C-alpha positions, 0 to 999 in steps of 0.5 A: 381257510379264512373262511373256517378261521372266521367261523371259529373266532365267532363261536369262541367269542360267542363262548366267551360272552356266554362265559362271561355272563353271571351264573343267575342270568343263564338260569332265568334265561334258560327258566323263561324259555318254558312256560310254566303250566299247573295241572291240579289233580282230583285227588291224590296221585294214583294210576289214572294220572301215571301217563302224566307223570311218566311224560313229567319224567321223560322230559316230553313237557320240557320239549314241548317247552313246557315246565309242568308242576303237578299238585293235589287240590288243597282248597276246593272241588278241582273244576272250581279251581280251574275255572278260578285260573288256579291252575292250568289244567284239572283231572275232573269227571264227565259228571262234575263237569256235567253239574258245573256247566248246568247250575245256575252259575256255570263254570266257565270250564271245558274237558279237552281229554279223557284219560280213560275211555270207558267207566271202570268202577261198580258197586261191591259187595262181599263174596258171601254176602248174597248181594250179587246185584241191585235186586239184592239192595233192599233193606242194605246199608251202602257207604258212599262220598255224598256226590251229586249223581251218586245217589242217582246211579244207586236209584236208576240201578234199583228202579230197573231191577225193581226195586224200591231206592227209599229202602236202601240205607246210605252213609258216608264212607269213613275211608277205611275201604274194603275193611268196612264192608260187613262191618258199617256197611253192606256195598261200595263203590270200587275202582276196579283198577285200583280199590278192587286190586287192594281188596283182592291183595289183601285176600278179600273175595268181592261181588263187583257190579260193573256200573256200565253192564247195569245201565249203557249211560253209566258208561262215561268218562272218568276220569278227564283232563279240564282247562277253563275257556280262557285258557283254550281261548288265550293259549291254544299252541300251550294246549296242543303242546301239553296234550301232545306231551300227555299223549306219549307218557300214557302210550309209553304207559300203555307200552311198558306198565311195569316202568310206568309204575316204577315212575309213578312210585317214585312220586307216590312212594307210600303205595306198595309197588306190588299194587301200582303194577298190577293196577298199571297192568290193567289200565295198560289196556284201557287208557285207549280201549275203542279209542283210535287217539288217545284222549279222544271223547264222542257226543254220545257218552256225553249226551246219554249221561247228561239225559241219565243225569236229568231223568234223575233230577241231578240236573234241570236241562240237558246240555249239548256235548259240544259245550262240555268237551272238545277234541280240537286240542288232541294230537291226531 
């Protein structure tokens, strides 16, 4: 009885002390328990990123002791911002990482997880255009974003089809998407789980030429999560915690695409919810396709694409896969 009484008094005293603390002090103490983490996206929020928003809303990051903020890039390419440690993690692409690591002044970054296991993009033309393969690209106009590897992919696909890449007219896209097809251009590069769905929802029929079917080396990781070498070396426990929570978010998105779409909609309300639902349904089968562990990457994918970039003059020398990515922080 005496032991129980003493224990009760101790609990009461502790509660009284806590109650006597100023509210600001209590909040500050709670806040310092969470480690601040910033994720810089590659572009605006979309269904490639949904797992992170699910992890955020479901409290998975907080459970790992992390205070995560997801932001859009504002003053430069994400890879550069991460190298400059203006963010903890970033969303980038295998192409950008490889180019950044083989430049004259290599960026100190590394990929730590793949958000999608296969390249889900390809070239598109209007269904009635008569453009059904790279063999039909000569004399046509392609509208793109002007990326360093973009022309290499087009050149490779046309060369393999026995066509002259110099006869393709390349312009920068005006951002109008499928509406430009048949008017200001004949060809564009679309992501099947986003642009193609938007086109279909607007009654536009397309010919879709999947990149990885045109050349197996084009089945590269896009997008990926990257971090700076400094972050990976100084705080590996935080990196592991972030990826554990992120994995749970993507597993939830795989298990319940509709619920995941609603989560993303709350963070990106300008999108049509039907678009988000259809895109999530498509990506639910893609996030971990052919993978035993969410986020894992393979040497052969990095090596194949590095060799491709060198062959078409995008990079001067290939780079070993283990210098580009690591699986060591992924939860098993």
